[in-house]
KOLTI-681481 format. One record per residue (C-alpha): y, x, z; residue in three letters. Coordinates in steps of 0.2 Angstrom, whole numbers, plus 5000, padded with zeros to 4 digits. Last residue first. Layout:
% residues N
YXZALA/...
//
This chain:
% residues 147
506247114989TYR/506447225005ASP/505447364997ALA/506647374982LEU/507747514989GLU/506247614994GLU/505447604976ARG/507047674969SER/508447574959MET/509547664946VAL/508247774938ARG/509047914928VAL/509647874911ASP/508647894895GLY/507147984890THR/505347994895THR/503948104890ALA/502048074887ALA/500948214882ARG/499848214867PHE/498248304866GLY/497848474875THR/496348504862ALA/497648534848PRO/498248694856ASN/499948734850SER/500148844835SER/501348984837LEU/503048974828SER/503449144819THR/504449284827ALA/503449264843SER/504049304860PRO/502649204870LEU/503649074880GLU/503849094899ILE/504048944911VAL/502848844901GLY/501648824915LEU/500248914905ALA/501549064902VAL/502049064920GLU/500149074925ARG/499849214912LEU/501349314920TRP/500649294938GLY/498849344932ILE/499649504923ALA/500649544939ALA/499049524950ASP/498049634939ARG/499349764938LYS/499549764957ALA/497649774959LEU/497549924948VAL/499050004958ASP/498149974974ALA/496550064968PRO/494949954968VAL/493750004982PRO/492549974975PRO/491550034960ARG/491149874950ARG/492849814954GLY/493549964945HIS/492849894929LEU/493549714931ARG/495249784937TYR/495449894921GLU/494849744911VAL/496249634918LEU/497549764916ASN/496949804898LEU/497149614894THR/498949604899VAL/499349774890THR/498549714874MET/499349544875LEU/501049624876LEU/500749764863PRO/500049644850THR/501249504852LEU/502449574838GLU/500949574827SER/501049374826ASN/500049344809ALA/498749484812SER/498849454830LEU/498149274828ASP/498149214846ILE/496349164852PRO/496849034855VAL/497948884850ALA/499348884862TYR/500048794877ARG/498648774890ARG/497548884879ALA/498549034885LEU/497849024902TYR/496049014897SER/496449144883ASP/496949274895VAL/495249244905GLU/494249244889GLY/495049414884GLU/494649484901ALA/492849424901GLY/492549494883GLN/493249664889ARG/492249674904ALA/490649624895GLU/490949744881ASP/491249884893VAL/489649854902VAL/488749834886ASP/489549994880THR/488750094894ASN/489850264895ALA/488850424893ALA/488350544907GLY/486550464908SER/486850414927GLY/486050234924SER/487550134929ASP/488850234917ASP/490250104916THR/491550154929LEU/491250344929GLN/491150344909VAL/492850274907TYR/493450384922ARG/493050544912GLU/493650484895ALA/495350424901GLY/495650244909LEU/496950184896ARG/496150284881THR/494450224885GLU/495050044886ILE/495950054870ASP/494350134862THR/493349974869ASN/494449874858ALA/495949754862ILE/496649584859TYR/495049534851SER/494749394838MET/
//
């Protein structure tokens, strides 16, 4: 399942820039293999962070409210990947990529929850996590060192 399509990338970049960043042969047409590679790499990168907490890929048909959010994050990463093929990367593109990675890290750490109307499935590959409950420790390791 894809978070974006190649047409979304073309819309983000504009037709002229889309061709400039992907046409390696000088044919005047976008190379869809290059676009596919950048898109799939960005989606994989997004999923690598989301997989720490959720089953991926996120089903956007069941969680349509996440579509614009995941689309924007993925487009920011694709835009960076395509500009990285023709350095230098513009500062605004780099800033958007850094913001996307920062947001993804916070989602992976559980600081940010994906805003879904329905409960998202957790990633079954993460296994069980231990948790403790009860009072705070009364004696520390340092206090017991003399015994």
